[in-house]
C-alpha positions as CSV (number, residue, x, y, z in Angstrom):
1,X,-57.7,-15.0,1.9
2,X,-54.7,-12.7,2.3
3,X,-52.3,-13.2,5.1
4,X,-50.9,-10.2,6.8
5,X,-47.4,-10.4,8.2
6,X,-46.9,-8.6,11.5
7,X,-44.6,-5.6,11.7
8,X,-42.3,-7.5,14.0
9,X,-41.9,-10.4,11.5
10,X,-41.4,-7.9,8.6
11,X,-38.6,-6.3,10.6
12,X,-36.9,-9.7,11.3
13,X,-37.3,-10.8,7.7
14,X,-35.8,-7.4,6.6
15,X,-32.8,-7.8,8.9
16,X,-32.2,-11.3,7.6
17,X,-32.5,-10.2,4.0
18,X,-30.0,-7.3,4.6
19,X,-27.6,-9.7,6.4
20,X,-27.7,-12.2,3.5
21,X,-27.1,-9.4,1.0
22,X,-24.1,-8.0,3.0
23,X,-22.6,-11.6,3.2
24,X,-23.0,-12.0,-0.5
25,X,-21.4,-8.7,-1.2
26,X,-18.5,-9.6,1.1
27,X,-18.0,-12.9,-0.6
28,X,-18.0,-11.3,-4.0
29,X,-15.6,-8.6,-2.8
30,X,-13.2,-11.2,-1.3
31,X,-13.3,-13.2,-4.5
32,X,-12.7,-10.0,-6.6
33,X,-9.8,-9.0,-4.3
34,X,-8.1,-12.5,-4.6
35,X,-8.3,-12.3,-8.4
36,X,-6.7,-8.9,-8.4
37,X,-3.6,-10.0,-6.3
38,X,-0.7,-10.7,-8.5
39,X,2.8,-11.7,-7.4
40,X,5.8,-11.6,-9.7
41,X,7.1,-14.9,-8.4
42,X,4.0,-16.7,-9.6
43,X,5.4,-16.4,-13.2
44,X,9.1,-16.9,-12.2
45,X,11.4,-19.7,-13.3
46,X,12.4,-20.2,-9.6
47,X,8.9,-21.5,-8.9
48,X,8.4,-23.6,-12.0
49,X,8.3,-26.9,-10.0
50,X,5.5,-25.5,-7.7
51,X,1.9,-26.2,-8.7
52,X,-0.4,-23.3,-9.3
53,X,-2.2,-23.7,-5.9
54,X,1.1,-23.5,-4.0
55,X,2.2,-20.4,-5.8
56,X,-1.1,-18.7,-5.4
57,X,-1.1,-19.5,-1.6
58,X,2.4,-18.1,-1.2
59,X,1.2,-14.9,-2.9
60,X,-2.0,-14.6,-0.8
61,X,0.0,-15.3,2.4
62,X,2.2,-12.3,1.8
63,X,-0.6,-9.9,0.9
64,X,-2.8,-11.0,3.9
65,X,-0.2,-9.8,6.4
66,X,-1.6,-6.5,7.9
67,X,0.6,-3.6,9.0
68,X,-0.1,-0.4,11.0
69,X,2.1,2.6,10.0
70,X,5.6,1.2,10.1
71,X,4.9,-2.0,12.2
72,X,3.4,-5.4,11.6
73,X,0.2,-6.1,13.5
74,X,0.9,-9.0,16.0
75,X,-0.7,-12.4,16.1
76,X,-1.2,-13.3,12.4
77,X,-0.9,-16.7,10.8
78,X,-1.0,-17.9,7.2
79,X,0.1,-21.2,5.7
80,X,3.7,-20.0,5.3
81,X,4.0,-16.9,7.6
82,X,3.8,-16.6,11.4
83,X,3.6,-13.2,13.0
84,X,4.2,-13.6,16.8
85,X,2.7,-11.7,19.7
86,X,5.3,-8.9,19.5
87,X,4.8,-8.3,15.8
88,X,7.8,-10.1,14.3
89,X,7.9,-12.9,11.7
90,X,8.8,-16.2,13.3
91,X,8.6,-18.0,16.6
92,X,7.7,-16.5,19.9
93,X,10.4,-15.0,22.1
94,X,10.3,-13.4,25.6
95,X,10.0,-9.6,25.8
96,X,12.5,-9.8,28.7
97,X,15.7,-11.4,27.5
98,X,17.1,-14.2,29.6
99,X,20.7,-13.8,30.9
100,X,22.0,-16.8,28.9
101,X,20.7,-15.4,25.6
102,X,22.4,-13.5,22.9
103,X,19.8,-11.6,20.8
104,X,20.2,-10.5,17.2
105,X,17.6,-8.4,15.3
106,X,17.8,-8.4,11.5
107,X,16.3,-5.2,10.1
108,X,15.3,-4.4,6.5
109,X,12.4,-4.3,4.1
110,X,10.4,-7.0,2.4
111,X,13.6,-8.6,1.2
112,X,14.6,-9.2,4.9
113,X,11.0,-10.1,5.9
114,X,11.1,-12.8,3.2
115,X,8.6,-11.9,0.5
116,X,8.2,-15.1,-1.5
117,X,10.1,-17.3,1.0
118,X,8.4,-20.6,1.4
119,X,8.5,-20.5,5.2
120,X,9.7,-18.5,8.2
121,X,12.8,-20.8,8.3
122,X,13.8,-20.0,4.7
123,X,14.1,-16.2,5.2
124,X,17.6,-14.7,5.8
125,X,17.0,-14.6,9.6
126,X,15.7,-18.2,9.5
127,X,18.8,-19.5,7.8
128,X,21.2,-17.5,10.0
129,X,19.4,-18.8,13.1
130,X,20.0,-22.4,11.8
131,X,23.7,-21.7,11.0
132,X,24.4,-20.1,14.4
133,X,22.5,-22.8,16.3
134,X,25.0,-25.3,14.9
135,X,27.8,-23.6,16.8
136,X,28.5,-24.3,20.5
137,X,28.4,-20.9,22.2
138,X,27.3,-22.3,25.6
139,X,24.4,-19.9,25.5
140,X,21.3,-19.4,23.4
141,X,21.3,-17.4,20.2
142,X,18.1,-15.7,19.1
143,X,17.9,-14.3,15.5
144,X,14.7,-12.2,15.2
145,X,13.2,-11.2,11.8
146,X,12.5,-7.4,12.1
147,X,11.9,-6.9,8.4
148,X,8.8,-5.0,7.3
149,X,7.5,-4.3,3.8
150,X,8.7,-1.0,2.3
151,X,11.2,-0.1,5.1
152,X,14.1,2.2,4.3
153,X,16.8,3.7,6.5
154,X,14.4,6.4,7.8
155,X,11.8,3.9,9.1
156,X,14.5,1.5,10.3
157,X,16.2,4.2,12.4
158,X,12.8,4.9,14.0
159,X,12.1,1.2,14.6
160,X,15.4,0.7,16.3
161,X,15.2,3.8,18.5
162,X,11.5,3.4,19.4
163,X,11.0,-0.4,19.7
164,X,14.0,-2.7,19.3
165,X,16.2,-1.0,21.9
166,X,13.5,-1.8,24.5
167,X,13.9,-5.5,23.7
168,X,17.6,-5.7,24.8
169,X,19.4,-6.3,21.5
170,X,23.0,-7.6,21.6
171,X,23.4,-7.1,17.8
172,X,21.4,-5.4,15.0
173,X,22.1,-6.3,11.4
174,X,20.7,-3.8,8.9
175,X,20.1,-5.0,5.3
176,X,19.6,-1.9,3.1
177,X,19.8,-0.3,-0.3
178,X,17.0,-1.2,-2.7
179,X,14.2,0.7,-1.0
180,X,16.3,3.8,-0.4
181,X,17.4,3.8,-4.0
182,X,13.8,3.4,-5.2
183,X,12.8,6.3,-3.0
184,X,15.5,8.4,-4.5
185,X,17.2,9.0,-1.2
186,X,20.5,10.9,-1.7
187,X,23.6,9.0,-0.6
188,X,24.4,11.6,2.2
189,X,21.0,11.0,3.9
190,X,21.4,7.3,3.8
191,X,24.9,7.6,5.3
192,X,23.6,9.9,8.1
193,X,20.9,7.3,9.0
194,X,23.5,4.5,9.0
195,X,25.8,6.6,11.3
196,X,22.9,7.4,13.6
197,X,22.0,3.7,13.9
198,X,25.7,2.8,14.7
199,X,26.1,5.7,17.2
200,X,22.8,4.7,18.9
201,X,24.2,1.1,19.1
202,X,27.3,2.4,20.9
203,X,25.2,4.5,23.3
204,X,23.0,1.5,24.1
205,X,25.7,-1.2,24.2
206,X,24.8,-3.3,21.2
207,X,26.8,-4.2,18.0
208,X,25.6,-2.9,14.6
209,X,26.4,-4.4,11.2
210,X,25.3,-2.4,8.2
211,X,25.0,-4.3,4.9
212,X,24.4,-3.1,1.3
213,X,22.2,-5.6,-0.5
214,X,22.4,-7.1,-3.9
215,X,20.2,-5.9,-6.7
216,X,19.8,-7.6,-10.1
217,X,22.0,-5.8,-12.6
218,X,24.1,-4.0,-10.0
219,X,26.6,-6.9,-9.4
220,X,28.5,-9.2,-11.7
221,X,26.2,-12.2,-11.6
222,X,25.5,-13.9,-14.9
223,X,21.8,-13.2,-15.1
224,X,19.2,-15.5,-16.6
225,X,17.1,-14.0,-19.4
226,X,14.3,-13.4,-16.9
227,X,16.7,-11.7,-14.4
228,X,18.1,-9.6,-17.1
229,X,14.6,-8.3,-17.9
230,X,14.1,-7.4,-14.2
231,X,17.4,-5.5,-14.3
232,X,16.5,-3.6,-17.5
233,X,12.9,-2.8,-16.6
234,X,12.9,-2.4,-12.8
235,X,11.7,1.0,-11.7
236,X,11.9,3.4,-8.8
237,X,8.9,4.8,-7.0
238,X,8.6,7.6,-9.7
239,X,8.6,5.1,-12.6
240,X,12.2,5.8,-13.7
241,X,14.4,2.9,-14.6
242,X,16.4,2.0,-11.5
243,X,19.4,0.8,-13.4
244,X,20.0,4.4,-14.3
245,X,20.8,5.0,-10.6
246,X,23.7,2.6,-10.5
247,X,26.2,5.4,-9.9
248,X,24.1,6.6,-6.9
249,X,24.2,3.0,-5.6
250,X,28.0,3.1,-6.0
251,X,28.0,6.2,-3.8
252,X,26.0,4.3,-1.2
253,X,28.8,1.7,-1.2
254,X,31.5,4.3,-1.0
255,X,29.8,6.1,1.9
256,X,29.3,2.8,3.7
257,X,33.0,2.0,3.5
258,X,33.9,5.3,5.1
259,X,31.7,4.8,8.2
260,X,33.8,4.0,11.3
261,X,31.2,4.1,14.1
262,X,29.7,0.7,13.2
263,X,30.9,-2.7,14.5
264,X,31.1,-3.8,10.9
265,X,30.0,-2.7,7.5
266,X,29.5,-5.2,4.8
267,X,29.1,-4.6,1.1
268,X,27.3,-7.7,-0.3
269,X,26.3,-6.4,-3.7
270,X,28.3,-9.1,-5.3
271,X,27.2,-12.0,-3.1
272,X,25.6,-13.8,-6.0
273,X,28.5,-13.3,-8.5
274,X,29.5,-17.0,-8.5
275,X,25.9,-18.3,-8.4
276,X,24.5,-19.9,-11.5
277,X,20.8,-20.2,-12.4
278,X,17.9,-18.1,-11.2
279,X,18.2,-16.2,-7.8
280,X,16.0,-13.1,-8.3
281,X,12.2,-13.2,-8.8
282,X,12.2,-9.5,-9.4
283,X,14.9,-6.8,-9.2
284,X,15.5,-7.2,-5.5
285,X,13.6,-10.1,-4.0
286,X,15.3,-13.5,-4.1
287,X,14.5,-17.2,-3.7
288,X,15.0,-19.4,-0.7
289,X,18.4,-20.3,-2.1
290,X,19.3,-16.6,-2.4
291,X,18.3,-16.1,1.2
292,X,20.5,-19.0,2.2
293,X,23.5,-17.6,0.3
294,X,23.1,-14.2,2.0
295,X,22.8,-15.8,5.5
296,X,26.0,-17.8,4.9
297,X,27.9,-14.7,3.8
298,X,26.9,-13.0,7.0
299,X,27.4,-16.0,9.4
300,X,31.2,-15.8,9.6
301,X,31.2,-12.1,10.5
302,X,28.5,-12.6,13.1
303,X,30.3,-15.7,14.5
304,X,33.6,-13.9,14.8
305,X,31.9,-11.0,16.7
306,X,30.1,-13.3,19.1
307,X,33.3,-15.3,19.6
308,X,35.3,-12.2,20.5
309,X,32.6,-11.2,23.0
310,X,32.6,-14.7,24.5
311,X,36.4,-14.6,24.8
312,X,36.2,-11.2,26.5
313,X,33.7,-12.5,29.0
314,X,35.8,-15.6,29.7
315,X,38.9,-13.4,30.2
316,X,37.0,-11.2,32.7
317,X,35.8,-14.3,34.5
318,X,39.4,-15.6,34.7
319,X,40.6,-12.3,36.2
320,X,37.8,-12.4,38.8
321,X,38.6,-16.0,39.6
322,X,42.4,-15.2,40.0
323,X,41.6,-12.3,42.2
324,X,39.3,-14.4,44.3
325,X,41.9,-17.2,44.6
326,X,44.7,-14.8,45.5
327,X,42.5,-13.3,48.2
328,X,41.5,-16.7,49.5
329,X,45.1,-17.8,49.7
330,X,46.2,-14.7,51.6
331,X,43.4,-15.1,54.0
332,X,44.2,-18.8,54.6
333,X,47.9,-17.9,55.3
334,X,47.0,-15.3,57.8
335,X,45.0,-17.8,59.7
């Protein structure tokens, strides 16, 4: 005896079948995608003491972070990366800055964001936050990671003008060079963008530090065999050898030294010259140790700027206090 299935049951079974098929396809697609992801640092000597699962997870963490145009999508979390509610890597902070807070934004590409860093705390901003927190400024210091993958001076200028200025910065540190060079941006365009950022800082009452970053083969570091390979084979976005643009990078540095509108310009191309052993895991990205070295090189400059501001504030307070005491004394005598 044949059993007829009702049209309603056929429909339900069909929907269930399609749903299962779509789930299977999604699982297969996700597995395929994971197998296609490859990070240079997974095969780097820097990570030789990491097990394969740790390296794979660091790689997946970085590639799972989603962006929209030139901004990171807020509220994302992986094992090693936290994107807060305002779309920045690291801990939450108030959109409205407190009066007893000095706020620093650090701007750059994936090297500033911390591609390959083992945590939010081992990025350049993470290390600088730790170094400055050890000082007794009598007010809070916030160092905010504003790095975003692929950013160059064009996107950074837009980010500062359209978003960061609305978050009450006291200082912005720009970490540039590699992405502009890979994009074949001529030195004059890069200089103009730097000058616009510095002029915008003056107009909106925040300090600006522009830095030119280190690249493997562009300084005097004694490179490991693997780093030497990165220096010799690294390419720009049009597949030309980047090392052939060393003279252009030298012009970046020359132009940077001529800028007078910034609070400070800082050429740190040679920051790793005295370092031994591996630092780079490709031509521009560095290890946690590299991030720490860069943060330390910046910390004294940042500390001196903040200290001068603090001294200026104290000087103004003393003048106000003297004026008040003088007025109080004269009033008392008249009585």
